[in-house]
C-alpha positions in Angstrom: 156.7 138.8 122.3 154.9 139.4 118.9 151.3 140.8 119.3 148.5 138.6 117.9 147.5 139.9 114.0 144.1 139.1 112.8 143.8 137.6 109.3 142.9 139.7 106.5 142.7 139.9 102.7 145.2 141.8 101.0 143.1 142.4 97.5 140.8 144.4 100.1 143.5 146.5 101.5 144.5 147.1 98.0 141.2 148.3 96.9 140.7 150.5 100.1 144.3 152.4 99.0 142.8 152.7 95.3 140.2 154.8 96.6 140.3 158.7 96.1 140.9 159.6 99.8 139.4 161.7 101.4 135.6 160.8 100.4 132.6 162.9 100.5 129.3 162.1 102.3 125.6 163.1 101.6 126.2 166.3 103.3 129.6 167.3 101.5 131.8 166.6 104.5 135.1 164.9 104.1 135.5 161.5 105.2 138.8 160.1 105.9 140.2 156.5 106.9 141.5 156.2 110.4 145.3 156.0 110.8 145.6 152.4 113.0 143.4 150.5 114.8 145.1 148.9 118.1 148.0 146.8 116.3 146.9 147.2 112.7 146.3 150.0 110.0 142.8 150.8 109.4 142.6 149.4 106.0 143.7 146.2 107.5 141.2 146.5 110.0 138.3 146.9 107.2 139.7 144.0 105.4 139.6 141.5 108.0 138.1 138.2 107.4 135.4 138.4 110.1 133.8 141.6 108.1 133.0 139.4 105.0 133.7 141.8 102.6 134.3 141.4 98.8 136.0 144.0 96.5 132.8 144.9 95.0 132.1 146.2 98.5 135.0 148.4 98.6 134.1 149.7 95.3 130.9 150.9 96.3 131.9 152.6 99.3 132.0 156.2 98.0 128.5 155.9 96.7 127.3 154.7 100.1 128.5 157.6 101.9 127.1 160.0 98.7 123.6 158.1 98.8 122.9 156.2 101.5 119.8 154.1 102.3 119.6 155.0 106.0 122.0 157.1 108.1 121.3 156.6 112.1 123.2 158.3 115.1 124.4 155.9 117.5 125.7 157.0 121.0 128.1 154.3 121.2 129.4 153.7 117.8 128.9 156.8 116.0 127.1 157.8 113.0 126.1 154.5 110.8 125.4 154.9 107.0 123.8 151.6 105.2 123.9 150.7 101.6 122.9 148.0 99.6 125.5 145.5 98.4 125.7 144.4 94.7 125.2 140.7 93.8 123.5 137.8 95.9 124.6 138.0 99.5 123.5 136.5 102.8 124.1 139.9 104.2 122.5 142.3 101.6 123.6 145.4 103.5 127.0 147.4 103.7 127.1 149.3 107.1 129.9 151.9 107.6 130.7 153.2 110.9 132.0 156.7 111.0 133.1 158.9 114.0 132.3 162.6 113.9 135.6 164.8 114.6 135.6 167.9 116.3 136.4 169.7 113.2 133.5 168.5 111.6 135.3 165.8 109.3 134.4 162.2 109.5 136.7 159.2 110.4 135.8 156.0 109.1 136.2 153.3 111.9 135.1 150.1 110.3 132.8 148.8 107.3 130.9 145.4 107.7 128.2 143.6 105.8 124.6 143.6 107.9 121.5 141.7 107.5 119.2 144.5 108.6 119.0 148.2 107.5 116.9 150.5 109.9 
């Protein structure tokens, strides 16, 4: 039996793979992309249709980590970085959810669009 795979945009996966990994956040800590998310890769998870992302959002991802509008620590989700999206969008902010590892590096869990920036 084949597991159900969520639909994703291949152009977004290609844009994610083109980034210079590891990315660096505002404190100089390296941020990596997670290897897998259930039955899909980390890049396929971020490129999911429900996240409503565009290629230009992926291109500004290093800048959001380097110069975020806001950083919030959440007990359940981890560390949240917020940045402004380019262009006119119904969801004007980009939210990057990051998990802090024991060796002080960060792992990017997901990226999605957001209406609010705390």
